[in-house]
C-alpha positions in Angstrom: 0.0 -0.1 0.3 2.9 2.3 -0.2 3.1 3.0 3.3 6.6 3.5 4.7 7.0 3.9 8.3 11.5 4.7 9.4 12.7 3.8 12.2 15.7 5.3 11.1 18.6 7.1 12.4 16.9 10.2 11.0 13.9 9.8 12.8 12.0 10.5 16.6 10.4 8.1 18.2 8.3 10.8 20.1 4.1 9.4 19.2 3.0 13.3 17.8 6.2 13.2 15.3 5.5 9.6 14.5 2.1 10.6 13.9 3.1 14.3 11.9 5.9 11.2 10.2 2.4 9.1 8.9 0.5 12.1 7.3 3.8 13.1 5.4 3.9 10.0 4.0 0.3 9.0 3.4 -1.4 12.1 3.1 -4.7 10.0 3.7 -6.8 8.7 6.4 -4.2 5.2 6.1 -2.2 6.6 8.4 -4.3 6.5 11.8 -4.3 2.9 11.1 -0.1 3.3 10.8 0.1 4.8 13.6 -1.9 2.1 15.4 1.4 -0.4 14.9 3.8 2.5 16.4 2.1 4.3 18.9 1.4 2.6 22.1 -2.0 0.3 22.6 -2.5 1.3 26.5 -4.0 -2.3 28.6 -7.6 -1.9 27.3 -8.5 -5.0 25.5 -12.6 -4.3 25.8 -13.2 -3.2 22.5 -10.6 -5.3 19.7 -11.0 -8.4 22.3 -7.0 -9.4 21.7 -5.4 -11.1 25.0 -3.3 -8.4 27.5 -0.2 -10.2 27.2 -0.5 -8.7 23.3 -0.8 -5.0 24.2 2.2 -5.7 26.4 4.4 -7.3 23.8 3.3 -4.3 21.4 3.9 -1.8 23.8 7.1 -3.5 24.8 8.4 -3.5 21.3 7.7 0.0 20.5 9.7 0.9 23.4 12.6 -1.5 23.2 13.1 -0.7 19.6 12.7 3.7 20.3 15.6 3.1 23.3 17.4 0.8 21.1 18.1 3.3 17.7 18.5 6.6 20.8 20.8 4.8 22.3 23.1 3.8 19.2 22.6 7.2 17.4 24.5 8.6 21.3 27.4 5.8 20.2 26.4 3.6 23.0 25.8 -0.6 22.7 22.3 -1.9 23.4 22.4 -5.1 22.9 19.6 -5.8 25.3 17.4 -3.2 23.9 17.4 -4.7 20.5 17.2 -7.6 21.7 13.7 -7.2 23.4 13.0 -5.3 20.7 13.4 -8.0 18.4 11.7 -10.3 21.0 8.5 -8.5 21.6 8.3 -7.6 17.9 8.2 -11.4 17.1 5.6 -12.5 19.9 3.7 -9.8 18.7 3.8 -9.9 15.1 1.2 -12.8 15.0 -1.4 -10.8 16.5 -0.9 -7.4 14.7 -3.6 -8.8 12.3 -6.5 -9.1 15.0 -5.8 -5.4 16.3 -6.2 -3.7 13.4 -9.3 -5.0 11.7 -10.4 -3.9 14.9 -9.0 -0.2 14.6 -10.5 -0.5 10.8 -14.0 -1.1 12.3 -13.3 1.0 14.2 -12.4 4.3 12.3 -15.2 3.4 9.5 -13.2 5.0 6.6 -15.1 3.5 3.2 -10.8 4.2 2.2 -10.0 1.9 4.7 -11.1 -2.2 4.3 -8.5 -6.1 4.7 -6.3 -4.2 1.9 -4.4 -1.7 4.2 -3.9 -4.3 6.8 -2.3 -6.4 4.0 -0.2 -3.8 3.3 1.4 -3.0 6.2 1.6 -6.2 7.5 3.6 -6.7 3.8 6.0 -3.8 4.1 6.4 -4.1 8.5 9.4 -6.3 8.3 11.8 -3.8 6.5 10.4 -1.0 8.3 11.6 -3.0 11.6 15.0 -4.4 9.7 15.6 -0.7 8.1 17.2 1.6 11.8 19.6 -1.1 12.2 21.1 -1.6 8.7 20.9 2.4 8.8 23.2 2.6 11.6 25.1 -0.3 10.6 26.4 2.2 7.4 26.4 5.5 9.6 27.4 4.3 12.4 30.6 3.6 14.6 32.4 0.8 12.6 33.4 -1.9 15.3 29.3 -1.7 15.1 28.0 -3.0 12.2 28.6 -6.5 12.6 26.4 -6.5 15.4 23.8 -4.2 13.8 23.7 -6.4 10.5 23.4 -9.4 12.5 20.8 -8.0 15.2 18.5 -6.8 11.7 18.3 -10.5 11.7 16.3 -11.2 14.0 13.9 -9.5 13.7 10.0 -11.2 12.8 10.3 -11.7 9.0 13.8 -10.3 8.4 14.8 -13.5 6.3 12.3 -11.4 3.3 14.5 -8.4 3.3 17.3 -8.2 4.7 20.2 -9.1 2.1 18.4 -6.7 -0.4 18.1 -4.0 2.3 21.7 -4.6 3.4 23.1 -4.3 -0.7 21.2 -1.4 -1.8 22.6 0.8 2.0 25.9 -0.7 0.8 26.2 0.4 -2.5 27.3 3.8 -2.3 30.1 2.2 -0.3 30.8 0.2 -2.4 30.9 2.3 -5.4 32.8 5.1 -3.2 35.6 2.9 -2.5 36.5 1.4 -6.0 36.7 4.9 -7.1 38.8 5.7 -4.5 40.8 2.5 -5.3 41.7 3.8 -9.1 42.5 6.9 -8.1 45.4 5.8 -6.2 46.4 2.8 -8.5 47.2 5.8 -10.8 48.8 7.9 -8.6 51.0 5.0 -7.5 54.5 5.8 -10.0 53.9 8.7 -9.8 54.1 10.1 -5.9 55.9 9.1 -3.0 54.4 5.7 -1.9 54.1 6.4 1.9 51.2 8.6 2.0 49.2 6.4 -0.5 50.0 3.6 2.2 49.1 6.0 4.8 46.0 6.6 2.2 44.7 3.1 1.8 44.9 1.7 5.9 43.6 5.3 6.8 40.4 5.5 4.6 40.7 2.1 2.1 40.8 -0.5 4.5 38.7 0.8 7.0 35.8 1.1 4.7 36.2 -2.7 3.6 36.0 -3.6 6.9 32.7 -2.4 6.9 31.7 -3.5 4.4 33.2 -7.3 5.6 30.6 -7.3 8.2 27.4 -6.1 6.0 28.2 -8.2 3.2 31.1 -10.8 3.9 33.1 -11.5 0.4 32.5 -15.2 1.4 29.3 -14.9 0.3 29.5 -11.2 -2.1 32.0 -10.8 -5.3 31.9 -7.6 -5.0 33.4 -7.5 -1.7 35.9 -10.3 -2.7 37.4 -8.3 -5.8 37.4 -5.5 -3.2 39.6 -7.7 -1.4 42.5 -8.3 -4.0 43.0 -5.5 -5.9 43.4 -3.2 -1.8 45.7 -6.4 -1.6 47.4 -5.3 -5.2 47.7 -1.7 -4.2 50.5 -2.8 -1.0 52.1 -5.1 -3.2 52.6 -2.0 -5.7 53.4 0.2 -3.3 56.2 -2.5 -1.7 57.3 -3.0 -5.2 57.9 0.5 -5.8 59.4 1.3 -2.6 62.2 -2.2 -3.3 62.5 -0.3 -7.4 63.6 2.8 -5.5 66.0 1.2 -3.0 63.6 2.5 -0.6 63.3 -0.5 1.5 65.4 -1.4 4.0 63.5 0.0 7.0 60.5 -3.1 6.7 57.7 -1.1 5.2 58.4 -3.0 2.5 58.0 -6.3 4.3 55.3 -4.9 6.3 52.9 -3.6 4.3 53.1 -7.3 1.9 52.2 -9.2 4.7 49.4 -6.6 5.7 48.6 -7.7 1.8 48.8 -11.2 1.9 46.2 -11.0 5.0 43.8 -8.9 2.7 44.2 -11.5 -0.4 41.7 -14.4 -1.3 42.0 -14.8 -5.3 44.9 -17.7 -4.6 46.9 -16.2 -8.0 47.4 -12.7 -6.2 48.8 -14.4 -3.6 51.1 -16.6 -4.9 52.1 -12.8 -6.2 52.0 -11.2 -3.2 54.5 -14.4 -1.7 56.6 -14.4 -4.3 57.6 -10.6 -3.7 57.8 -11.7 -0.4 60.2 -13.9 -0.3 62.2 -11.8 -2.7 62.2 -8.9 -0.4 63.8 -11.0 2.8 65.7 -13.3 -0.2 67.5 -9.6 -1.3 68.3 -8.7 2.4 69.7 -11.7 3.1 71.9 -11.5 -0.4 73.0 -7.8 0.3 74.1 -8.8 3.8 76.8 -11.1 3.0 77.7 -8.6 0.2 78.0 -6.3 2.9 79.8 -8.9 5.2 82.7 -9.9 1.9 83.5 -5.3 1.9 83.7 -5.4 5.1 85.6 -8.5 5.6 88.3 -6.8 2.5 87.8 -3.6 4.3 89.2 -4.7 7.5 92.4 -6.5 5.0 92.9 -4.0 2.0 91.7 -0.7 3.4 89.4 1.5 2.5 89.9 2.1 -1.0 89.6 -1.7 -1.6 86.4 -1.3 -0.4 86.0 1.9 -2.1 86.8 0.0 -5.6 84.9 -2.5 -5.1 81.9 -0.8 -4.8 82.0 1.2 -7.4 83.2 -1.7 -10.0 79.9 -3.5 -7.9 77.8 -0.3 -9.0 79.0 0.4 -12.4 78.0 -3.1 -13.4 74.5 -3.1 -12.2 71.6 -0.3 -13.2 69.1 -1.4 -10.3 68.1 1.6 -8.2 67.7 -0.3 -5.0 71.4 -1.9 -5.5 72.7 1.4 -6.3 71.1 2.7 -3.1 72.4 0.2 -0.9 76.4 1.0 -2.5 75.8 4.4 -2.0 75.1 3.9 1.1 78.1 2.1 2.3 80.2 4.5 -0.3 79.2 7.1 2.3 79.8 4.9 5.4 83.2 4.0 4.5 84.0 7.7 4.1 81.9 9.0 7.2 84.4 6.4 8.9 81.2 4.5 10.2 80.9 1.2 8.2 80.8 -1.7 9.5 79.1 -5.2 8.7 75.6 -4.5 10.4 73.2 -3.8 6.8 71.0 -0.5 7.5 70.4 0.7 3.6 69.3 3.9 3.4 66.8 4.9 1.4 66.5 6.9 -2.6 64.3 7.4 -5.0 63.2 6.8 -8.9 60.2 7.3 -11.0 59.4 3.7 -12.5 55.7 3.0 -14.7 52.7 4.4 -14.5 50.0 1.6 -13.5 47.0 0.3 -15.1 44.1 3.2 -14.9 41.7 0.9 -14.1 41.5 -3.3 -14.1 37.5 -4.4 -13.9 38.3 -7.2 -12.4 41.4 -8.7 -10.7 44.0 -9.9 -12.6 47.4 -12.0 -12.5 49.3 -9.5 -14.6 47.9 -6.3 -13.0 50.9 -6.8 -9.7 54.7 -5.9 -10.2 57.0 -8.1 -9.5 60.1 -7.5 -7.3 63.1 -7.4 -9.4 65.8 -9.9 -7.4 69.1 -8.5 -7.0 70.6 -12.2 -6.5 72.1 -12.8 -9.7 73.2 -8.6 -9.5 74.9 -9.9 -6.9 76.6 -13.0 -7.3 77.6 -12.0 -10.3 79.9 -9.3 -7.9 80.9 -11.7 -5.5 82.6 -13.8 -7.7 85.5 -10.8 -8.2 85.6 -9.6 -5.2 88.6 -11.9 -4.2 90.1 -12.0 -7.8 90.2 -7.9 -8.6 94.2 -7.1 -8.0 96.0 -7.0 -10.5 94.3 -7.5 -13.6 93.9 -6.5 -17.7 91.6 -4.3 -18.0 90.4 -2.3 -21.0 89.0 1.3 -21.6 88.7 1.0 -25.5 85.9 -1.0 -25.7 82.7 0.0 -27.9 80.4 0.1 -24.7 81.4 2.0 -21.8 79.6 -0.2 -19.6 81.9 -3.0 -20.8 85.3 -0.7 -19.7 86.8 -0.8 -16.4 84.7 1.5 -14.4 85.6 5.1 -12.7 87.5 5.2 -9.5 89.2 2.0 -11.2 93.1 2.5 -10.7 96.2 2.2 -13.3 99.6 0.5 -12.6 101.3 3.3 -15.5 100.7 5.7 -17.9 99.1 4.1 -21.2 101.1 4.9 -24.4 97.3 4.6 -25.8 94.0 3.7 -25.7 94.1 0.2 -27.7 96.9 -0.9 -25.5 96.9 -3.5 -22.3 96.4 -2.1 -19.1 96.6 -3.6 -15.8 94.3 -2.6 -12.9 96.1 -1.4 -9.7 94.7 -1.8 -5.9 94.7 1.9 -5.2 96.4 1.5 -1.3 99.1 0.9 -3.7 101.2 3.4 -5.5 100.0 3.7 -9.0 100.0 6.2 -11.5 96.4 7.4 -12.5 93.2 6.7 -11.7 90.1 6.3 -13.9 87.5 9.2 -13.4 85.0 8.9 -16.1 83.7 8.6 -19.6 82.8 11.4 -21.6 80.9 11.5 -24.8 82.7 13.3 -27.9 80.0 13.0 -30.0 76.7 11.7 -30.4 76.3 8.1 -31.3 76.7 8.4 -34.6 78.5 11.3 -36.3 81.5 12.4 -37.9 84.4 12.5 -36.9 85.4 15.8 -35.7 89.6 15.7 -36.2 92.0 14.9 -34.3 92.8 17.8 -32.9 88.9 19.1 -31.9 88.5 15.5 -30.6 91.7 16.1 -28.1 90.2 19.6 -27.3 87.0 18.3 -26.7 87.9 15.2 -24.6 90.4 17.6 -23.1 87.6 20.0 -21.5 85.0 17.1 -21.1 87.7 15.7 -18.6 88.7 18.5 -17.1 85.3 19.5 -16.3 84.5 15.9 -15.0 88.1 16.6 -12.6 86.6 20.1 -11.1 83.1 18.3 -10.7 85.4 16.0 -8.3 86.5 19.2 -6.7 90.7 18.1 -7.7 93.0 20.1 -7.0 94.3 21.2 -10.9 97.7 22.5 -9.3 98.0 19.4 -8.4 96.5 17.1 -10.8 96.0 16.8 -14.3 93.9 14.9 -16.4 95.1 12.8 -19.4 92.1 11.7 -22.6 91.8 8.4 -24.0 90.1 8.2 -27.2 89.3 5.6 -30.0 91.2 7.0 -33.8 89.2 8.2 -36.7 88.5 4.6 -38.5 86.9 3.1 -35.3 84.1 6.2 -35.2 80.4 5.4 -35.5 79.8 7.3 -38.2 76.7 5.6 -39.3 77.9 4.8 -41.8 80.3 1.9 -41.3 79.9 -1.4 -38.9 81.8 0.3 -36.0 79.0 -0.4 -32.6 82.0 2.1 -30.5 80.1 5.2 -28.4 82.5 8.0 -29.2 83.8 9.0 -25.9 86.6 9.8 -24.1 88.5 8.3 -21.2 89.0 10.3 -18.6 92.6 9.2 -16.0 93.9 11.8 -13.9 97.0 12.1 -12.8 99.9 13.5 -10.2 100.9 16.7 -12.5 105.2 16.3 -11.8 104.6 12.6 -12.5 104.9 11.0 -9.0 102.9 7.8 -7.6 99.3 8.3 -5.9 98.8 7.0 -2.9 95.2 6.2 -2.3 92.2 6.6 -4.4 90.9 9.9 -5.4 87.5 9.5 -6.8 84.8 11.0 -4.1 81.3 9.0 -3.2 79.3 11.0 -5.3 80.4 12.6 -8.5 78.2 16.2 -9.1 76.6 16.7 -12.2 76.4 20.9 -12.9 78.5 22.4 -15.3 81.9 23.3 -14.0 84.1 26.4 -15.7 87.4 24.7 -16.7 91.3 26.7 -17.4 91.9 26.5 -20.7 94.5 27.9 -23.7 93.5 30.2 -26.4 96.6 30.0 -27.6 98.5 26.6 -26.4 101.6 25.3 -29.6 98.9 22.8 -30.7 95.4 24.3 -31.4 94.5 20.6 -30.4 95.5 21.2 -26.4 93.4 24.3 -27.2 90.5 25.3 -25.7 87.2 23.3 -27.8 85.9 25.2 -31.2 82.2 25.6 -30.1 82.6 25.7 -26.4 82.1 29.5 -25.0 84.3 32.3 -23.0 83.2 33.0 -19.5 84.9 35.8 -18.5 85.8 39.3 -21.6 88.6 39.3 -22.7 90.2 42.3 -22.0 92.5 44.1 -24.6 94.9 42.3 -27.4 97.0 39.5 -27.5 99.9 41.8 -28.8 99.8 43.4 -24.8 99.5 40.2 -23.5 95.9 40.0 -22.8 96.2 35.3 -22.9 98.8 35.4 -21.3 96.8 33.6 -18.2 94.4 30.5 -19.4 90.8 31.9 -19.1 88.2 29.9 -17.7 85.9 28.0 -20.6 82.5 26.8 -20.0 79.6 25.1 -22.1 77.4 27.7 -23.8 74.5 26.8 -22.1 75.7 29.0 -19.4 76.5 32.7 -18.8 79.6 33.6 -20.9 81.3 36.3 -22.9 82.2 34.8 -26.2 81.8 31.8 -27.8 85.0 30.3 -29.5 84.3 29.9 -33.5 88.3 28.8 -34.5 91.7 28.7 -34.9 92.2 28.9 -38.4 95.7 28.9 -39.9 97.7 31.0 -41.3 101.0 30.0 -41.9 102.8 27.2 -41.6 105.2 26.1 -40.0 109.0 27.8 -40.4 107.1 31.3 -41.7 108.8 34.0 -40.7 107.2 37.0 -39.2 106.0 39.2 -41.8 104.9 42.1 -39.7 102.1 43.5 -37.9 100.2 44.7 -40.4 99.4 42.1 -42.6 99.2 39.2 -39.8 96.4 41.4 -38.1 95.0 41.8 -41.3 95.5 37.9 -42.3 93.5 36.8 -39.0 90.0 39.3 -39.1 90.4 37.6 -43.1 90.6 34.6 -41.5 88.1 34.9 -38.6 85.2 37.1 -40.7 85.6 33.9 -43.4 84.3 31.5 -41.3 81.9 33.3 -39.2 78.4 33.9 -40.8 77.1 37.3 -40.1 75.4 37.9 -37.1 73.8 40.9 -36.1 74.4 42.6 -32.8 77.2 40.3 -32.9 81.0 41.5 -32.8 84.0 39.5 -33.0 87.3 39.3 -31.2 90.2 38.8 -33.3 93.7 37.0 -31.9 96.3 36.6 -34.4 99.3 34.8 -33.4 101.8 36.2 -30.0 105.2 37.5 -30.5 107.0 34.4 -29.0 105.1 31.8 -31.5 107.3 33.1 -34.0 110.5 32.0 -32.9 109.4 29.5 -32.9 109.6 27.8 -36.7 108.1 24.3 -35.9 105.5 25.6 -34.5 101.7 27.0 -37.1 100.7 29.7 -36.6 97.0 30.1 -36.7 94.5 33.4 -35.3 91.7 33.3 -32.9 87.8 33.7 -33.8 85.5 34.5 -30.4 82.2 36.4 -31.3 80.7 37.9 -28.1 78.0 40.2 -27.7 78.4 44.5 -29.6 78.0 45.1 -26.0 80.3 43.1 -24.3 77.5 41.4 -21.9 77.4 37.9 -21.2 74.4 35.9 -22.8 73.3 32.2 -22.9 73.2 29.5 -25.7 74.8 30.1 -29.0 76.1 33.5 -31.2 73.2 33.0 -33.9 
């Protein structure tokens, strides 16, 4: 008959307000009949013929129901009242028909007949169950399961209970599924700790409420959310490990939590596999650390640093590199021992799938094991020194890594080299490799290749904070025939090796390469007027500070600071054009100056707003008849103000 009576959380239990609610719901005389169900019947049974106990049970049911709801809303635990209400309603429900039919006769309204009584009896189970369901969904989480069980105890509740619970839970499902999707999209884009905190603070309690409302064993939607949230925690743990940030037990805790949540066996296997990998990786790293610690005690810190740098060069894993970096830092700080306590680092992996609708095997991430890498590293721990090494393989990654010490000065990149214990006297140390050109690219010529190598390796020496009054750097690169120009079969990566050594030729005692190399560009002191063009700053690099005066005035007695042209600078080097071959005697200032200007003009295009500083050969160079004479061409702004980028 459409009469919806609400005894839920939004309604008062005052009889007058119940009457008003009935007025609004029914809008016709049938409301008076509905009122008879939820208003006290009293002790008078003379008219209806009911047994006095029926009236007593009815009024006890209404009072207990009202008390249960009121105390529940006040954060109480009215379990006894709920039990009394359901028991009292069960006692009176069979006698409702007789009493209501009596009231129809008394009211004597043609709109009221036996069908109205039947309609009220049909709606009564839903009306009795609904308040407990509403409170289960919206009340304290700890009461949800109790209230769901309470709702089942009302008379004929089995006909409406599950339908009402599912309807009330629908918004919870939708909200949780949407939140889960949002978090999944953010994995790989944001730090994982706040994401896990959000999962544990907001998503898991909501899942726990759904567990109490519609347990996963009986509801596929709840079961699917268990697997989906477990995979979220799994993916956060793998993300943490891949960033090298999992030595404090967080990844294990998240995976343990995921294993408690997961239901699907395939997802459980994936999570267990990752959990086992975490533990095995930690065991392997502890063993590796013990090997390094033994080497540290037996051969000194430089031997341990050398091994760690070799290991770092052999792996691209952020996790392994993070652990190695911590050991290097501890060795440098004098705090190194064999206790395994890795430090956090961060990287970014690929973005997760946007929204898997159902549990799928491939949506969960797997942890990349470190074990193979560490096993390969471990094999070389006791067999490092001495050994033949190379600094001229096609791939830089196949060469001896930065930090490798060399017994003696190499005659060239193709010669056999021997590695040395950095704690023993040795000639030099590899501080890195630098790209001379792109790959593929035309060979720039011996002079330019050498000059680029000197600049880039010199920059690396500055980045390593090595004193250029004490140390020098030698660069070695492949000849033109090995250069990868895209037209030959060469796989060479077009690089130079940088080897630092003492300027005075004395041996080094100890390693020079610090733990962390600075990556930002640095100025390098270089010549613009060396005896050979190959020893000058390379063409295409830039002069940081303004050159005041001319060569004839001694403007280039000292070296100048050379920078990449992406940095602020005064001028850009456009070339060193040859003016006279070896053996030419001095033809006079006028001719030399004129020829220098002409040679620079020939190789510099018209650049509005720019001027050219031209440096002719200096006077001392003319006394060396074997020296080729060349000019220096530097383009700068006409107003001499600094600029960034290439002159154009």
